[in-house]
ZAMARGU-4260 file (C-alpha; in steps of 0.2 Angstrom, whole numbers, plus 5000, padded with zeros to 4 digits):
<rodrens>
0) 5067/5621/5118 | 5078/5635/5125 | 5080/5626/5142 | 5089/5612/5134 | 5104/5623/5130
5) 5103/5633/5146 | 5112/5633/5163 | 5100/5636/5177 | 5103/5646/5193 | 5092/5643/5208
10) 5088/5656/5221 | 5077/5654/5237 | 5072/5672/5238 | 5065/5672/5256 | 5081/5665/5262
15) 5093/5675/5251 | 5084/5692/5255 | 5084/5688/5274 | 5065/5688/5276 | 5058/5683/5293
20) 5054/5664/5294 | 5036/5668/5298 | 5026/5680/5288 | 5024/5696/5299 | 5014/5705/5286
25) 5026/5720/5285 | 5028/5727/5268 | 5046/5728/5262 | 5055/5729/5245 | 5069/5716/5249
30) 5066/5707/5232 | 5074/5721/5223 | 5091/5715/5229 | 5089/5701/5217 | 5092/5713/5203
35) 5110/5716/5209 | 5113/5697/5206 | 5110/5697/5188 | 5127/5702/5183 | 5135/5689/5194
40) 5123/5676/5186 | 5128/5681/5169 | 5146/5681/5173 | 5144/5664/5180 | 5138/5658/5163
45) 5120/5654/5168 | 5106/5660/5157 | 5091/5655/5167 | 5085/5658/5185 | 5073/5648/5195
50) 5066/5657/5209 | 5059/5647/5223 | 5042/5652/5230 | 5039/5671/5232 | 5020/5673/5233
55) 5011/5678/5249 | 5013/5663/5261 | 5012/5658/5280 | 5030/5654/5282 | 5042/5646/5270
60) 5033/5649/5253 | 5026/5632/5250 | 5011/5637/5261 | 5003/5649/5249 | 4990/5662/5255
65) 4988/5672/5239 | 4994/5667/5222 | 4992/5684/5215 | 5002/5694/5227 | 5021/5694/5230
70) 5025/5690/5249 | 5026/5707/5258 | 5041/5701/5266 | 5049/5702/5249 | 5041/5716/5240
75) 5027/5720/5229 | 5021/5714/5212 | 5029/5729/5204 | 5045/5725/5212 | 5045/5707/5205
80) 5041/5714/5188 | 5056/5725/5189 | 5067/5711/5194 | 5061/5700/5180 | 5064/5714/5168
85) 5082/5716/5175 | 5085/5697/5172 | 5078/5698/5155 | 5089/5713/5151 | 5104/5702/5155
90) 5099/5688/5144 | 5092/5677/5158 | 5076/5668/5157 | 5065/5667/5173 | 5056/5652/5180
95) 5045/5653/5195 | 5040/5640/5207 | 5022/5634/5204 | 5015/5626/5221 | 4999/5619/5215
100) 4997/5603/5226 | 4993/5612/5242 | 4991/5629/5250 | 4994/5636/5268 | 4980/5637/5281
105) 4980/5655/5278 | 4974/5653/5260 | 4959/5664/5257 | 4947/5650/5251 | 4952/5638/5266
110) 4949/5652/5278 | 4932/5654/5270 | 4929/5635/5274 | 4935/5638/5292 | 4922/5652/5294
115) 4907/5645/5285 | 4910/5626/5285 | 4896/5618/5275 | 4890/5634/5268 | 4907/5639/5260
120) 4907/5640/5241 | 4925/5633/5242 | 4922/5617/5253 | 4925/5606/5237 | 4941/5615/5233
125) 4949/5603/5246 | 4947/5585/5253 | 4936/5588/5268 | 4926/5577/5279 | 4914/5587/5291
130) 4912/5571/5301 | 4929/5572/5308 | 4941/5585/5316 | 4959/5592/5313 | 4973/5593/5325
135) 4970/5612/5324 | 4952/5609/5330 | 4944/5616/5314 | 4928/5606/5316 | 4932/5596/5301
140) 4945/5584/5294 | 4955/5589/5279 | 4969/5580/5269 | 4986/5588/5271 | 5001/5585/5260
145) 5010/5569/5266 | 5004/5571/5284 | 5009/5589/5285 | 4993/5598/5290 | 5000/5615/5288
150) 4999/5611/5270 | 4981/5609/5264 | 4979/5598/5249 | 4970/5606/5234 | 4957/5596/5225
155) 4964/5597/5207 | 4950/5587/5200 | 4938/5601/5204 | 4937/5611/5188 | 4935/5627/5197
160) 4951/5624/5206 | 4961/5620/5190 | 4953/5635/5182 | 4958/5647/5196 | 4976/5640/5196
165) 4978/5642/5177 | 4971/5660/5178 | 4985/5663/5191 | 4998/5657/5179 | 4991/5668/5165
170) 4992/5683/5178 | 5010/5678/5181 | 5014/5677/5163 | 5006/5694/5159 | 5012/5703/5174
175) 5030/5696/5176 | 5033/5689/5158 | 5040/5673/5165 | 5047/5659/5154 | 5042/5644/5164
180) 5037/5635/5180 | 5045/5623/5191 | 5031/5612/5198 | 5033/5608/5216 | 5029/5589/5221
185) 5024/5586/5203 | 5023/5567/5207 | 5008/5571/5218 | 4999/5582/5205 | 4984/5576/5196
190) 4989/5570/5178 | 4974/5578/5171 | 4978/5594/5178 | 4996/5592/5172 | 4990/5589/5154
195) 4979/5605/5155 | 4993/5615/5162 | 5004/5610/5147 | 4991/5614/5134 | 4987/5630/5143
200) 5005/5637/5145 | 5010/5632/5127 | 4996/5643/5121 | 5002/5657/5132 | 5020/5655/5125
205) 5025/5641/5113 | 5042/5639/5122 | 5035/5640/5140 | 5045/5627/5150 | 5038/5615/5163
210) 5050/5606/5174 | 5042/5595/5188 | 5049/5590/5205 | 5051/5571/5205 | 5060/5560/5217
215) 5059/5541/5212 | 5050/5530/5200 | 5049/5531/5181 | 5051/5549/5176 | 5042/5546/5159
220) 5026/5546/5169 | 5028/5565/5170 | 5040/5569/5156 | 5032/5567/5140 | 5023/5577/5126
225) 5007/5579/5136 | 5014/5585/5153 | 5032/5591/5158 | 5046/5595/5147 | 5058/5590/5161
230) 5060/5584/5179 | 5072/5584/5193 | 5085/5570/5191 | 5086/5564/5210 | 5093/5547/5205
235) 5109/5555/5198 | 5110/5568/5212 | 5113/5554/5224 | 5125/5545/5212 | 5135/5560/5209
240) 5141/5564/5227 | 5140/5546/5234 | 5151/5539/5220 | 5164/5551/5225 | 5163/5549/5243
245) 5164/5530/5241 | 5177/5532/5227 | 5167/5521/5216 | 5162/5530/5200 | 5154/5514/5194
250) 5138/5520/5204 | 5136/5536/5193 | 5141/5527/5178 | 5128/5514/5181 | 5114/5528/5182
255) 5120/5537/5167 | 5121/5521/5157 | 5104/5516/5163 | 5096/5533/5159 | 5104/5538/5143
260) 5114/5524/5135 | 5111/5517/5118 | 5103/5500/5124 | 5084/5499/5120 | 5080/5497/5138
265) 5088/5514/5143 | 5074/5525/5150 | 5077/5543/5146 | 5088/5544/5130 | 5083/5560/5121
270) 5076/5568/5137 | 5083/5583/5146 | 5082/5581/5165 | 5086/5594/5177 | 5103/5590/5185
275) 5110/5597/5201 | 5122/5593/5215 | 5112/5602/5229 | 5096/5613/5231 | 5085/5621/5245
280) 5080/5604/5251 | 5097/5594/5253 | 5114/5596/5261 | 5125/5608/5252 | 5138/5600/5240
285) 5153/5607/5250 | 5146/5599/5266 | 5141/5582/5259 | 5157/5578/5250 | 5170/5570/5262
290) 5185/5577/5251 | 5183/5595/5247 | 5195/5593/5232 | 5181/5583/5224 | 5171/5599/5221
295) 5177/5603/5204 | 5176/5584/5199 | 5158/5584/5205 | 5153/5599/5195 | 5163/5593/5180
300) 5151/5577/5180 | 5136/5589/5182 | 5141/5600/5167 | 5147/5585/5156 | 5132/5573/5158
305) 5116/5573/5149 | 5103/5585/5156 | 5101/5603/5161 | 5113/5608/5174 | 5106/5619/5189
310) 5117/5628/5202 | 5111/5633/5219 | 5115/5651/5225 | 5130/5651/5236 | 5137/5634/5231
315) 5147/5641/5217 | 5159/5648/5229 | 5158/5633/5241 | 5145/5638/5254 | 5142/5624/5267
320) 5125/5619/5274 | 5118/5604/5283 | 5101/5597/5281 | 5102/5590/5299 | 5102/5608/5305
325) 5085/5612/5297 | 5079/5620/5281 | 5085/5638/5286 | 5103/5632/5286 | 5101/5628/5268
330) 5093/5644/5263 | 5104/5658/5270 | 5105/5677/5267 | 5119/5685/5258 | 5122/5703/5256
335) 5131/5701/5239 | 5138/5686/5229 | 5156/5681/5231 | 5169/5675/5218 | 5183/5663/5221
340) 5194/5650/5213 | 5179/5637/5213 | 5168/5650/5205 | 5181/5653/5191 | 5181/5634/5187
345) 5162/5633/5187 | 5161/5648/5176 | 5172/5640/5163 | 5162/5624/5164 | 5146/5633/5162
350) 5152/5643/5147 | 5160/5627/5139 | 5143/5618/5141 | 5133/5632/5133 | 5145/5633/5119
355) 5145/5615/5114 | 5130/5607/5104 | 5137/5590/5109 | 5136/5594/5128 | 5119/5601/5127
360) 5111/5589/5115 | 5123/5575/5112 | 5120/5556/5115 | 5130/5547/5129 | 5143/5533/5127
365) 5154/5526/5140 | 5172/5526/5135 | 5182/5521/5151 | 5177/5518/5168 | 5187/5514/5184
370) 5183/5517/5202 | 5192/5533/5201 | 5192/5538/5183 | 5178/5541/5171 | 5178/5546/5152
375) 5162/5547/5142 | 5157/5553/5125 | 5144/5566/5120 | 5141/5567/5102 | 5129/5576/5089
380) 5132/5578/5071 | 5147/5589/5068 | 5154/5588/5086 | 5161/5575/5098 | 5166/5579/5115
385) 5175/5567/5128 | 5171/5571/5146 | 5186/5565/5157 | 5187/5566/5176 | 5200/5559/5188
390) 5194/5558/5206 | 5211/5552/5212 | 5225/5561/5221 | 5237/5554/5209 | 5239/5557/5190
395) 5232/5544/5179 | 5236/5539/5161 | 5221/5534/5151 | 5224/5523/5136 | 5209/5522/5125
400) 5204/5525/5106 | 5199/5543/5106 | 5195/5542/5087 | 5205/5558/5084 | 5223/5564/5087
405) 5220/5581/5094 | 5207/5590/5104 | 5203/5606/5112 | 5199/5607/5130 | 5183/5617/5131
410) 5186/5622/5149 | 5204/5629/5147 | 5206/5631/5128 | 5222/5621/5128 | 5226/5609/5114
415) 5227/5590/5119 | 5236/5577/5110 | 5230/5559/5112 | 5246/5551/5106 | 5254/5540/5119
420) 5240/5540/5131 | 5231/5555/5140 | 5237/5560/5157 | 5223/5566/5169 | 5230/5576/5183
425) 5224/5573/5201 | 5206/5580/5204 | 5205/5586/5186 | 5191/5588/5173 | 5193/5590/5154
430) 5180/5593/5140 | 5190/5587/5125 | 5182/5593/5109 | 5189/5581/5095 | 5197/5591/5081
435) 5204/5578/5069
</rodrens>
């Protein structure tokens, strides 16, 4: 699967393009701005883009009105097709957000129920009780997503609903030539629907990629041969930043060992979970770290660990954003991408990642772990890479059996000699590819 050897780049189009927060219905062509980011994404070393919701919605994109029409605040279907072609021309795969658990109150089928009540042909598309009422005084009660009644839950066990959504996916594939879907709140989706979606998309394109949004629990429930290829690794997201903030790398070490270690009880060995340090729903990495000098270390762990790394637009040059200030603070508009020292480092890490079979496909083995230093091995047949980080402000000399005398740092290209111990500079990251 192509995604396993990719670096993803997430964009929230409604935010980046500066669209109004509430849909004003005014037709624009803002989404064409995304095409100008293709060169930046390519230079950064990412080769897949994940676009958060961009179809016609009431407000933030997860409250869909029409699955077949690009939100007018962003542009037209023809505009999105042009943007997808631009990404493809730059060697960048395109994954869209599939929001299939719920729709907005402005969704055409729900509006038909509001108007016709019992006589609506679509009343069974939702979970409705005509003996109750909603807080919007619709004259009936309906199930909303986790108590959010602006998000109307779809009845995915209704074959007509599933058929409609699959037909929309085919429309996206035919019209925009997409390469995959990120499934919003996949942990809420009906398992039967997920299985149908996997079978359906695989028939559309054998390498069509499905990644589910999951938070907690056993990810094997959703990541298997019948459902998703991957899911969001929220367990390691938390461990990545909090282990640095507490100067206790044992936390992330425990998660990686539990998930990918060699022991029989390890949960996800051989699976490729989507890894991230921030996204559109959480505080930005530059804001959540208590020590800004840990940013390269944080990203070094991201690119070195098992999984598929995903960067969030703007964070590659250190944009800040606090969840406590609301979702809009996490989804800002930018006139153009920026480039600085941090971006240089991330670009080198991304290219090192993609060039290394061991970093993309290798197993995981812990080599050295202290509160402030961490070395682990990624290995496949023919290549072995040691990922080494030092989160301390002081140099550290690591003594361990490297199994080779010399290595090449895939990030810098410099030759490293393991003889006499390996010095890790303050706040440093190395990807040592063993040579002999």
